[in-house]
C-alpha positions in Angstrom: 0.0 0.0 0.0 1.0 3.6 -0.4 3.0 5.3 2.3 1.5 8.5 3.8 3.7 11.5 4.0 5.7 11.5 7.2 4.7 14.9 8.6 6.7 14.2 11.7 9.9 13.8 9.6 9.2 17.1 7.8 8.7 18.8 11.2 11.9 17.4 12.6 13.9 18.6 9.5 12.3 22.1 9.8 13.0 22.3 13.5 16.6 21.5 12.9 19.1 24.4 12.6 20.6 22.3 9.8 17.4 22.4 7.8 18.7 24.8 5.1 21.8 22.6 4.7 19.7 19.4 4.5 17.3 20.9 1.9 20.3 22.2 -0.1 21.8 18.7 -0.1 18.4 17.2 -1.2 18.1 19.7 -4.0 21.7 18.9 -5.1 20.9 15.2 -5.2 17.7 15.8 -7.2 19.6 17.9 -9.7 22.2 15.1 -10.2 19.3 12.7 -10.6 17.8 14.9 -13.4 21.1 14.7 -15.3 21.1 11.0 -15.0 17.6 10.9 -16.2 18.4 13.0 -19.3 21.3 10.6 -20.0 18.9 7.7 -19.6 16.6 9.1 -22.3 19.6 9.5 -24.6 21.1 6.0 -24.0 18.2 3.6 -23.9 17.4 1.6 -27.0 14.2 -0.1 -28.3 15.9 -3.5 -27.7 16.0 -3.0 -23.9 13.3 -3.0 -21.3 14.6 -0.3 -19.0 13.1 1.9 -16.3 14.4 4.9 -14.3 13.4 4.6 -10.7 14.5 7.1 -7.9 17.7 7.8 -9.8 18.6 4.3 -10.7 18.4 2.7 -14.2 16.8 -0.7 -13.9 17.5 -3.1 -16.8 15.0 -6.1 -16.9 16.0 -9.6 -17.6 14.4 -11.4 -20.6 10.9 -12.6 -19.7 10.0 -16.2 -19.1 7.6 -18.0 -21.5 4.7 -18.0 -19.1 5.1 -14.3 -18.5 5.2 -13.7 -22.3 2.0 -15.8 -22.8 0.1 -13.9 -20.1 1.0 -10.5 -21.4 0.3 -11.7 -25.0 -3.1 -13.0 -24.0 -4.0 -9.7 -22.2 -2.8 -7.6 -25.1 -4.7 -9.6 -27.7 -8.0 -9.4 -25.8 -7.7 -5.7 -24.8 -6.3 -4.5 -28.1 -9.0 -6.3 -30.0 -11.7 -4.8 -27.8 -10.3 -1.3 -28.0 -9.7 -1.3 -31.7 -13.2 -2.8 -32.4 -14.9 -0.1 -30.3 -12.5 2.8 -31.2 -11.6 3.4 -27.6 -7.9 4.5 -27.7 -4.6 2.8 -27.6 -3.2 -0.3 -25.8 0.6 -0.6 -25.3 2.7 -3.6 -24.4 6.1 -4.0 -22.8 8.2 -1.2 -24.3 5.9 1.8 -23.7 7.9 4.2 -21.5 5.6 6.2 -19.3 6.9 9.4 -17.8 5.9 10.2 -14.2 7.0 13.2 -12.2 10.3 11.6 -11.0 10.3 8.1 -12.5 9.9 6.3 -15.8 8.3 2.9 -16.1 7.6 0.4 -18.8 4.5 -1.5 -17.6 3.6 -4.9 -19.1 0.3 -3.6 -20.4 -1.1 0.0 -20.4 -4.2 1.6 -21.9 -4.8 5.3 -23.0 -8.4 6.4 -23.5 -9.4 7.9 -26.8 -8.8 11.5 -25.8 -5.2 10.8 -24.7 -4.6 8.4 -27.7 -5.5 11.1 -30.2 -2.7 13.3 -28.9 -0.1 10.6 -29.3 2.3 11.0 -32.2 3.6 8.2 -34.5 7.1 8.7 -33.3 6.2 9.2 -29.6 8.8 7.7 -27.2 7.8 9.1 -23.9 4.2 8.6 -22.9 1.8 10.4 -20.5 0.1 8.7 -17.6 -2.4 6.0 -18.8 -5.8 5.1 -17.6 -5.1 1.4 -16.9 -1.8 -0.3 -16.0 -1.3 -4.1 -15.7 1.8 -5.6 -14.2 2.7 -9.3 -14.2 4.6 -10.3 -11.1 8.0 -11.9 -11.2 10.6 -12.6 -8.5 12.6 -9.6 -9.5 9.7 -7.1 -10.0 7.1 -7.9 -7.3 8.6 -5.6 -4.7 8.5 -2.6 -7.1 5.1 -3.6 -8.5 3.6 -3.6 -5.0 5.8 -0.8 -3.7 7.1 2.2 -5.6 5.1 1.6 -8.7 1.9 1.1 -6.7 2.5 4.4 -4.9 3.4 6.3 -8.1 0.5 5.0 -10.1 -1.8 5.8 -7.2 -0.5 9.4 -6.7 -0.6 10.2 -10.5 -4.2 9.2 -10.9 -3.9 5.9 -12.9 -7.6 5.0 -12.7 -7.2 1.2 -12.6 -4.3 -1.1 -11.7 -4.2 -4.8 -12.2 -1.6 -7.0 -10.5 -1.3 -10.5 -12.1 0.2 -13.3 -10.1 1.2 -16.0 -12.7 2.1 -18.7 -10.1 -1.2 -18.4 -8.2 -3.1 -17.5 -11.4 -4.9 -14.6 -9.7 -5.7 -11.0 -10.5 -5.9 -8.1 -8.1 -7.9 -5.2 -9.3 -7.5 -1.7 -7.8 -9.6 1.4 -8.4 -8.2 4.9 -7.8 -10.4 7.0 -5.5 -9.0 10.4 -4.7 -5.4 9.2 -5.4 -5.8 6.2 -3.2 -6.2 2.6 -4.5 -9.0 0.4 -3.2 -8.9 -3.3 -3.8 -12.1 -4.3 -5.5 -11.3 -7.8 -6.7 -8.7 -10.5 -5.9 -9.6 -13.8 -7.6 -8.5 -16.7 -9.8 -12.0 -17.4 -11.2 -15.1 -15.6 -12.4 -14.9 -12.4 -14.4 -13.1 -9.1 -14.0 -15.1 -6.0 -15.0 -12.9 -3.1 -16.0 -13.6 0.3 -14.7 -12.1 2.2 -17.7 -14.2 0.3 -20.3 -18.0 0.2 -20.4 -19.6 -3.3 -20.7 -16.3 -5.2 -20.7 -16.0 -8.4 -18.8 -13.0 -10.7 -19.0 -13.1 -14.3 -17.8 -10.0 -14.4 -15.5 -9.1 -17.9 -16.6 -8.7 -16.6 -20.2 -5.7 -14.6 -19.0 -3.8 -17.8 -18.4 -5.2 -20.0 -21.2 -4.2 -19.4 -24.8 -7.3 -21.3 -26.3 -9.7 -19.3 -24.1 -8.0 -16.1 -25.2 -8.4 -17.1 -28.9 -12.1 -17.9 -28.3 -12.7 -14.6 -26.6 -10.9 -12.6 -29.3 -13.2 -14.3 -31.9 -16.2 -13.5 -29.9 -15.2 -9.8 -29.7 -14.6 -9.7 -33.4 -18.0 -11.2 -34.1 -19.7 -8.7 -31.9 
């Protein structure tokens, strides 16, 4: 869950005679971070899945097959639905989203029609989307449930799904006044998206290629 602002910590800093020195040091560190971020934008390539988080460049390992299948299934379903209903744009894997301090490449993200119409063909840095889906792995779970959860929440990402590929479950969070509420955690039944009208996805289809294929055909047939 998101961490509230530690007002006591702020008060202790301001009560200290060293407050100006501490604030100057923080500002200096943030300026250095901005330079590293600028270099990050210049150095990253389309071949890498990389993120910039609190001053660090995170290079991700190649995904495992089951991770690739899950993200592929989700993309096929959501992209088919969005294209058929002219609802915007669905991105997968290499879409670099720019937040106030950090840059992330979620597994799946969706931009509504209004935002999508402003995207350019050669766009490389993207605005905050309406839906983000992250698929957990051993190396990413802490960030997916920690810094990313907090950042997505604070920046108004309307809906956040966390997929657990081992347990084959989905957690669905709704953003209410910049605070996520868990509205579903299940490995069965259906998930009804907040950002789409009249869209229900059988959870088992996320983990089953044949069910995904059947659902895509059903969407195309209307």
